[in-house]
C-alpha positions in Angstrom: -66.7 -22.2 9.7 -69.5 -22.7 6.9 -67.0 -22.9 4.1 -65.3 -25.8 6.1 -68.3 -27.7 6.6 -69.5 -27.2 3.3 -66.0 -28.7 2.0 -66.4 -31.4 4.4 -69.8 -32.5 3.1 -68.4 -31.9 -0.5 -65.7 -34.2 0.0 -67.5 -36.9 1.6 -70.1 -36.5 -1.3 -67.6 -37.0 -3.8 -65.9 -40.3 -1.9 -69.4 -41.6 -1.8 -69.7 -40.8 -5.4 -66.5 -42.3 -6.3 -67.1 -45.7 -4.3 -70.7 -46.2 -6.6 -68.7 -44.8 -9.7 -65.9 -47.5 -9.1 -68.5 -50.3 -8.4 -70.5 -50.0 -11.4 -68.1 -49.0 -13.7 -65.2 -50.6 -12.6 -63.3 -47.7 -13.1 -61.7 -45.1 -11.1 -62.8 -41.4 -10.8 -60.7 -38.2 -10.4 -62.0 -38.0 -6.9 -60.6 -41.7 -5.6 -57.3 -41.9 -3.8 -54.5 -42.7 -6.3 -53.4 -46.7 -6.3 -50.3 -48.0 -6.6 -50.9 -49.7 -9.9 -49.1 -48.0 -13.2 -50.0 -48.7 -16.7 -46.8 -50.6 -18.4 -44.8 -48.4 -20.7 -46.2 -50.5 -23.7 -49.7 -50.1 -22.7 -49.1 -46.2 -22.2 -47.8 -46.0 -25.9 -50.5 -47.4 -27.3 -53.0 -44.3 -25.8 -53.8 -42.2 -28.6 -53.9 -39.0 -26.4 -50.2 -39.6 -25.6 -49.3 -40.7 -29.1 -51.0 -37.1 -30.6 -49.1 -35.5 -27.8 -45.6 -37.2 -28.8 -46.5 -36.4 -32.6 -47.2 -32.9 -32.1 -43.5 -32.9 -30.6 -42.0 -34.5 -33.4 -41.2 -37.6 -31.1 -41.4 -41.0 -32.4 -42.2 -44.2 -29.8 -39.3 -45.8 -31.3 -37.1 -42.7 -30.4 -38.3 -42.9 -27.1 -37.7 -46.5 -26.8 -34.0 -46.0 -27.8 -33.3 -42.9 -25.5 -35.0 -45.3 -22.5 -32.6 -48.1 -23.5 -29.6 -46.1 -23.8 -29.9 -44.7 -20.2 -30.9 -47.9 -18.8 -27.6 -49.3 -20.1 -25.7 -46.3 -18.7 -27.5 -47.1 -15.2 -26.6 -50.6 -14.9 -23.2 -50.8 -16.5 
């Protein structure tokens, strides 16, 4: 029972912290509930971390766009 009470207090404090941080910085913390807003693909392909990951896998952004365009054409034809 003690661990459940502790966990409940911990979740409540994280939620309160998330609300405070969201109000001040305008950004979402990992402890916040996810939103339905997702970044556009173009915005994601500008992310330096994603670009480095793609580079390590030897994938070029243009290759990914071509693959997605071909898949989209197959789905909607």
